[in-house]
C-alpha positions in Angstrom: -39.7 5.9 13.5 -38.6 8.8 15.6 -36.7 11.9 14.4 -33.3 10.5 15.2 -34.0 7.2 13.3 -35.4 9.1 10.3 -32.4 11.4 10.2 -30.0 8.4 10.2 -31.9 6.6 7.5 -32.0 9.6 5.2 -28.4 10.4 5.9 -27.2 6.9 4.9 -29.4 6.7 1.8 -28.3 10.1 0.7 -24.6 9.4 1.2 -24.8 6.0 -0.6 -26.8 7.4 -3.6 -24.7 10.5 -4.1 -21.2 9.0 -3.9 -19.2 6.4 -5.6 -21.5 3.4 -5.4 -22.6 4.0 -9.0 -19.1 4.1 -10.4 -15.8 2.3 -10.1 -13.4 2.9 -7.2 -10.8 5.7 -7.1 -12.8 8.0 -9.4 -12.4 5.5 -12.3 -16.0 6.1 -13.5 -17.0 3.4 -16.0 -13.4 2.4 -16.9 -13.9 -1.2 -15.6 -17.6 -1.6 -16.6 -16.8 -4.1 -19.4 -15.7 -6.6 -16.7 -19.1 -6.5 -15.0 -20.7 -9.9 -14.5 -17.5 -11.9 -15.4 -15.6 -14.4 -13.3 -12.5 -16.6 -13.3 -10.8 -16.8 -16.7 -13.3 -14.6 -18.5 -12.8 -11.9 -15.9 -9.1 -12.0 -16.5 -9.6 -11.6 -20.2 -12.0 -8.7 -19.7 -9.4 -6.9 -17.6 -6.8 -7.6 -20.3 -9.0 -5.8 -22.9 -9.6 -2.9 -20.5 -6.1 -2.1 -19.2 -4.4 -2.6 -22.6 -6.9 -0.2 -24.2 -7.8 3.4 -23.5 -8.2 5.3 -20.3 -10.3 8.5 -20.5 -9.8 8.7 -24.2 -6.0 8.2 -24.3 -4.4 4.9 -25.4 -2.2 2.9 -23.1 1.4 3.8 -23.9 4.8 3.3 -22.2 7.7 5.7 -21.9 11.1 4.9 -23.4 13.7 3.0 -21.4 16.6 5.1 -22.7 19.7 6.3 -20.7 19.3 9.7 -22.4 18.8 12.1 -19.4 17.5 14.8 -21.7 14.3 12.8 -22.7 11.5 11.7 -20.4 12.1 8.0 -19.8 11.9 5.4 -17.0 14.5 7.3 -14.9 12.4 10.5 -15.0 9.2 8.6 -14.2 10.6 7.6 -10.8 10.4 11.3 -9.8 6.6 10.9 -9.4 6.2 7.1 -8.9 8.9 6.2 -6.3 10.2 8.9 -4.1 9.7 9.5 -0.4 7.8 12.5 1.0 10.9 14.7 0.8 10.5 14.6 -3.0 14.0 13.5 -3.7 14.9 10.2 -1.9 14.2 7.0 -3.8 11.9 4.4 -2.1 14.1 1.3 -2.3 12.0 -1.9 -1.9 15.1 -4.2 -1.7 17.2 -2.4 0.9 16.5 -0.7 4.2 19.7 1.4 4.3 20.0 3.2 1.0 19.1 6.9 0.6 19.6 7.5 -3.1 18.6 10.8 -4.7 16.4 10.6 -7.8 18.1 11.6 -11.1 21.4 12.0 -9.2 22.4 8.5 -8.0 21.1 6.5 -10.9 23.2 3.6 -12.2 25.5 4.4 -15.1 28.3 2.0 -16.1 30.3 -0.4 -14.0 27.6 -1.4 -11.5 27.7 -1.3 -7.7 30.2 -3.3 -5.5 28.1 -3.3 -2.3 24.7 -2.5 -1.0 24.6 1.3 -0.6 28.1 1.5 -2.1 31.5 2.1 -0.4 33.5 5.2 0.3 35.6 4.4 -2.8 32.7 3.5 -5.0 29.4 5.1 -4.1 26.3 3.0 -4.6 23.7 3.6 -7.3 20.1 2.7 -7.9 18.9 0.7 -10.9 15.8 0.1 -12.9 14.6 -3.2 -11.5 12.3 -5.3 -13.6 10.5 -7.0 -10.8 9.2 -9.3 -13.5 12.6 -10.1 -15.0 13.0 -9.1 -18.6 14.9 -12.4 -19.4 11.5 -14.1 -18.8 9.7 -12.3 -21.6 12.3 -10.9 -24.1 12.1 -12.3 -27.6 14.8 -13.3 -30.0 16.8 -10.3 -31.1 15.6 -8.2 -28.2 17.2 -7.2 -24.9 13.9 -6.9 -23.0 13.9 -3.1 -22.7 11.8 -2.4 -25.8 8.5 -0.5 -25.3 6.0 -2.9 -24.0 6.5 -5.2 -20.9 10.1 -4.0 -20.9 9.2 -0.4 -20.1 5.9 -0.9 -18.2 6.2 1.2 -15.0 3.8 -1.0 -13.1 6.6 -3.6 -12.6 9.8 -1.4 -12.8 11.0 -0.1 -9.5 14.1 1.8 -8.4 16.3 -0.5 -6.3 19.9 -0.7 -5.1 22.0 -1.7 -8.1 24.2 -4.2 -6.2 21.2 -6.1 -4.8 19.5 -6.1 -8.2 22.5 -7.5 -10.0 24.1 -9.7 -7.4 21.1 -11.0 -5.4 17.9 -10.7 -7.4 19.3 -11.3 -10.9 16.4 -13.1 -12.6 15.6 -15.5 -9.8 11.9 -16.2 -9.1 10.3 -14.7 -6.0 9.9 -17.1 -3.1 10.5 -17.6 0.5 13.8 -18.8 2.0 16.1 -18.5 5.0 18.7 -16.3 3.3 21.4 -19.0 3.6 23.1 -18.0 0.3 23.0 -14.2 0.4 21.0 -11.4 2.1 20.9 -7.7 2.2 21.4 -5.6 5.3 19.3 -6.9 8.3 18.0 -9.7 6.0 15.7 -7.1 4.4 15.8 -9.2 1.2 17.5 -12.6 0.9 18.4 -15.5 -1.4 18.3 -19.2 -0.6 16.4 -22.4 -1.5 12.7 -21.9 -1.6 10.8 -23.2 1.5 7.3 -22.5 0.1 5.5 -25.8 -0.6 5.9 -26.9 -4.2 9.3 -25.4 -5.1 12.8 -26.0 -3.7 15.2 -24.3 -6.1 16.9 -20.9 -5.3 14.7 -17.9 -5.1 14.8 -14.2 -4.0 12.6 -13.2 -1.1 11.6 -9.5 -0.8 10.7 -8.0 2.6 7.3 -8.7 4.0 6.2 -5.1 3.7 6.4 -5.3 -0.1 5.2 -8.8 -0.8 1.6 -7.8 -1.5 2.8 -5.0 -3.8 4.9 -7.5 -5.9 2.1 -10.1 -5.9 -0.3 -7.5 -7.4 2.4 -6.5 -9.8 2.6 -10.1 -11.1 -1.2 -10.3 -11.3 -1.1 -7.2 -13.4 1.6 -8.4 -15.7 0.0 -11.7 -16.7 -3.3 -9.9 -17.2 -2.1 -6.8 -19.2 0.0 -9.1 -21.5 -2.3 -12.0 -21.7 -1.8 -12.1 -25.5 2.0 -12.5 -25.0 2.4 -14.4 -21.7 2.2 -17.9 -23.2 5.6 -17.3 -24.9 7.3 -16.3 -21.6 9.4 -18.7 -19.6 9.9 -18.9 -15.8 9.4 -21.4 -13.0 6.7 -19.1 -11.7 4.6 -19.3 -14.9 2.6 -21.8 -16.7 2.5 -22.2 -20.5 -1.1 -21.1 -21.0 -2.9 -17.8 -20.5 -5.0 -19.2 -17.6 -4.1 -19.7 -14.9 -0.8 -18.2 -16.2 1.1 -19.2 -13.0 2.5 -22.5 -11.8 0.6 -23.9 -8.9 3.1 -23.2 -6.2 3.7 -19.6 -7.3 0.0 -18.8 -7.6 -0.6 -20.1 -4.1 2.3 -18.0 -2.7 1.2 -14.8 -4.5 -2.4 -15.2 -3.3 -1.0 -15.6 0.2 1.3 -12.6 -0.1 -1.5 -10.4 -1.4 -3.8 -11.4 1.4 -1.2 -10.8 4.2 0.0 -7.5 2.8 -3.0 -5.6 1.5 -3.2 -2.4 -0.6 -1.9 0.7 1.3 -1.7 4.4 0.5 1.8 4.1 -1.1 0.4 1.6 -3.6 -2.7 3.7 -4.3 -0.5 6.8 -4.9 1.8 4.8 -7.2 -1.2 3.5 -9.2 -2.3 7.1 -9.8 1.2 8.3 -10.7 1.8 5.5 -13.2 -1.7 6.0 -14.7 -0.9 9.6 -15.3 2.2 8.6 -17.4 1.1 5.5 -19.3 -2.7 5.8 -19.2 -3.8 2.5 -17.8 -4.3 1.2 -14.3 -3.6 -1.8 -12.1 -7.1 -3.2 -11.3 -5.6 -5.4 -8.5 -4.8 -2.1 -6.6 -8.2 -0.5 -7.4 -10.1 -3.6 -6.3 -8.2 -5.1 -3.3 -8.8 -8.9 -3.4 -9.7 -9.0 -7.1 -7.3 -11.9 -7.6 -9.7 -14.1 -5.6 -12.4 -13.5 -8.3 -9.9 -14.7 -11.0 -7.9 -17.4 -9.3 -9.0 -17.8 -5.7 -12.0 -18.6 -3.5 -14.4 -16.3 -5.4 -13.6 -17.4 -9.0 -17.2 -18.7 -9.4 -18.7 -15.4 -8.2 -19.6 -12.7 -10.7 -17.6 -9.5 -10.5 -19.6 -6.2 -10.0 -17.5 -3.2 -10.9 -19.6 -0.6 -9.1 -20.8 -2.7 -6.1 -17.6 -4.5 -5.2 -17.9 -5.9 -1.7 -14.6 -4.9 -0.2 -13.3 -5.6 3.3 -11.3 -2.8 4.8 -8.4 -4.1 6.8 -8.8 -3.4 10.5 -6.2 -1.1 12.2 -4.7 -0.9 15.6 -3.5 2.4 17.0 -0.4 2.9 19.3 0.4 6.3 20.7 3.7 7.3 22.2 3.6 6.6 26.0 5.0 8.6 28.9 4.2 6.0 31.5 3.5 2.3 31.7 0.1 0.7 32.5 0.2 -3.0 33.4 -1.9 -5.2 31.2 -1.5 -3.0 28.1 0.2 -3.9 24.8 3.1 -1.8 23.6 5.4 -1.4 20.6 9.1 -1.1 21.2 10.5 1.6 18.9 13.8 3.4 18.7 14.4 6.6 16.8 17.5 6.1 14.6 18.3 9.4 12.8 14.6 10.1 12.3 13.9 6.5 11.2 11.7 4.7 13.6 12.8 1.1 14.1 10.2 -1.2 15.6 11.2 -4.4 17.4 9.9 -7.5 15.7 8.9 -10.8 17.4 11.6 -13.4 17.8 11.2 -16.2 15.2 13.0 -18.7 17.4 13.4 -19.3 21.1 16.5 -17.1 21.4 18.4 -14.3 19.5 18.7 -10.6 18.9 15.5 -8.9 18.1 15.3 -7.7 14.5 13.6 -4.4 13.5 11.8 -2.8 10.7 11.0 0.8 9.8 7.6 2.2 10.7 6.0 5.6 10.3 4.3 7.6 13.0 2.0 10.6 12.5 1.3 12.8 15.5 3.2 10.2 17.6 0.7 7.5 16.5 1.7 4.3 14.8 -1.0 2.4 12.9 -0.7 -1.3 12.2 -3.1 -3.9 10.7 -2.5 -6.5 13.5 -0.9 -6.8 16.9 1.8 -9.3 16.0 4.6 -6.8 16.9 3.1 -5.8 20.2 4.5 -6.9 23.6 2.2 -7.1 26.5 3.4 -5.9 29.9 2.2 -7.4 33.1 2.8 -6.4 36.7 5.4 -8.5 38.6 5.3 -6.8 42.0 7.5 -4.1 43.5 7.0 -1.9 40.5 8.5 -4.5 38.2 7.1 -6.2 35.1 6.9 -9.3 33.0 7.0 -8.8 29.2 5.3 -11.3 26.9 5.3 -11.4 23.1 2.2 -11.7 20.9 2.2 -15.5 21.3 2.1 -15.3 25.1 5.8 -16.3 25.7 7.8 -14.6 28.4 10.8 -12.6 27.3 13.9 -13.2 29.6 17.7 -13.3 29.6 20.1 -16.1 30.2 22.8 -16.0 32.8 25.3 -14.6 30.2 25.2 -12.7 26.9 23.0 -10.0 25.5 20.4 -12.0 23.6 16.7 -12.5 24.4 15.0 -15.8 25.2 11.4 -16.9 25.1 9.6 -19.5 27.2 5.9 -20.4 27.4 6.0 -21.1 31.1 7.2 -18.5 33.6 11.0 -18.8 33.9 13.2 -17.8 36.7 13.9 -14.3 38.0 15.6 -13.2 34.8 12.1 -12.7 33.3 11.5 -9.7 35.6 12.1 -6.2 34.2 12.1 -2.7 35.5 10.7 0.0 33.2 11.2 3.7 33.9 11.4 6.9 31.8 14.9 7.8 30.8 16.5 10.8 32.5 16.9 12.5 29.1 13.2 13.4 29.0 13.0 12.6 25.3 10.2 10.0 25.7 12.5 7.0 25.9 12.5 4.3 28.5 15.1 2.3 30.4 13.9 -1.3 30.2 16.3 -3.2 32.4 16.6 -6.9 33.4 16.3 -6.8 37.2 18.7 -9.6 37.8 21.3 -9.0 35.0 21.1 -5.2 35.1 21.3 -5.2 31.3 19.0 -2.9 29.5 17.3 -3.0 26.1 18.9 -0.9 23.3 18.8 -0.7 19.6 22.2 -1.2 18.1 22.9 1.2 15.2 25.8 -1.1 14.2 23.8 -4.3 13.9 20.4 -2.8 13.2 18.8 -5.0 15.9 17.8 -4.9 19.6 20.0 -6.5 22.3 20.2 -6.3 26.1 23.5 -4.8 27.1 25.3 -3.9 30.3 26.7 -0.6 28.9 25.8 1.9 26.2 25.7 0.1 22.9 23.0 2.0 21.1 19.7 3.8 21.5 17.1 3.6 24.2 13.6 2.8 22.9 10.3 4.6 23.2 7.1 2.7 24.1 3.9 3.1 22.1 0.8 2.0 23.9 -2.2 0.5 22.2 -5.2 2.8 22.4 -8.4 1.6 23.9 -11.2 1.3 21.3 -14.7 2.4 21.8 -16.8 0.2 19.5 -18.3 2.4 16.7 -16.1 5.5 17.4 -14.9 5.7 13.8 -14.0 9.4 13.9 -12.1 9.0 17.2 -13.9 11.8 19.1 -14.6 9.7 22.2 -18.3 8.9 21.5 -20.4 6.9 19.1 -23.0 8.9 17.2 -24.4 9.9 13.8 -21.0 11.5 12.8 -19.5 8.0 13.0 -22.0 6.6 10.5 -21.0 9.4 8.1 -17.3 8.7 8.6 -17.8 4.9 7.9 -19.7 5.5 4.7 -17.0 8.0 3.6 -14.3 5.4 4.3 -15.8 3.1 1.7 -16.2 5.9 -0.9 -12.7 7.4 -0.5 -9.8 5.0 0.1 -7.4 7.8 0.8 -9.1 8.3 4.1 -8.1 4.9 5.4 -4.5 5.5 6.2 -3.1 7.6 9.1 -4.8 8.1 12.4 -7.8 10.3 11.5 -10.3 7.4 11.6 -10.3 4.2 13.8 -10.7 1.1 11.6 -10.7 -1.1 14.6 -13.7 0.6 16.0 -15.3 0.5 12.6 -15.9 -3.3 12.9 -19.3 -2.6 14.4 -20.6 -6.1 14.1 -17.3 -7.5 15.6 -16.9 -10.2 12.9 -13.2 -9.5 12.4 -13.5 -7.5 9.1 -14.9 -4.1 8.1 -17.5 -4.3 5.4 -20.6 -2.4 4.4 -22.6 -4.6 6.7 -20.9 -2.7 9.6 -22.8 0.4 8.5 -26.1 -1.1 9.5 -24.6 -2.5 12.7 -23.2 1.0 13.6 -26.7 2.5 13.0 -28.0 0.0 15.5 -25.3 1.0 18.1 -26.2 4.7 17.6 -29.9 3.9 18.1 -29.1 1.9 21.2 -30.4 -1.4 19.7 
């Protein structure tokens, strides 16, 4: 073994032995130790005993639900659990248009008449029991007593109108929004289309589905001793599996597709500081698989949990176009970045969702939203969606169309920087002369002949050097250190400091601890 090999071996061993491998995640120490070696139903019961007990010497306890603004209650808890980075705006998981101020716009009497309110009657935010209290309240109770009725892990601030008029106490599910929907179909109500259930349901937006799934896993675990008396189409009548078959399949799917992120991690810490327990399904991403899913016969190891880190793709704001690259189409609407989504049918206006950018870099866990741009000759381009379909326009109208085979000339686009020098682009259909804009009226993208909204910016996917975890342009010992640290400290995984695409050193599609050994091999030139 040469000096370089010896240094790497010692480095990795030292890092692994001196960091969090010997304890639970997120500085939880031995809090979860009693679950060690359990699986399936027994593992769920072990977590019930843990999270309904004591955390660092303090018993699990919830705050009051009261409307008394002078006492610390659920309203006050939202100050630390559910505000945006400005420290005062509520994070609304049911609406994409509200901007309520914490402890100012909370719901009093009379309710809300429209999402976000009206000029005559301003909107208010409410205390949403994502696990409806009508499911668990007992005779003589209203569901707001201390216990599940005030547990902050499932109570979120949401628009009062959507809460009372759309969500009500409907089960979560998937639907087409044919009965009701919020602005831009951000949340919606209709008959469930998920296999196994066909009654009416409420569907939250994709970006929160995993959060709500892990909330539900928490609720049936923390209140395992009460859950058999609860009633909902989503629940079974026993403490295991706790869920009806269709809802369990759906929640497992939601949790897999929308993994734990920094917002959820921060909320876990904030709630823990108030009520002195934790949501283990946030601390251990994928834990539900050990209780209900594909790993329910595998023994759980609290301090050696084999976790896969979601890969990331990095898109930086572009000032020019390179044929053959993938791009995000994003418009800046009053400091809210609205990213174009793929069409879900062969024609229509392109819907949008809000994304965040740090240092002009957008980080995503897949490339579903990316459009690939190809040269079409004469400084023109073709645009394809993530499924490889051409984006084009019809002879009339402002909608977009998709076709797997190359259509006629209306699939050719010119792309050039806007004259405003603000980083936006004019993306014009060569034949129709219409150009792509984000409509601030309809909250979607169309292709118009005159000014109808905002020109978009383009964010180009970064090229990835395999193993360049710290994004310094080379692969070396420092990347090994960075990858080990990413497993020990989850807070490092969000943002653009590290490249979690490059971290998949063995190129098996996921980032696990086995990639550390593969990365060592890359550094050594093996």
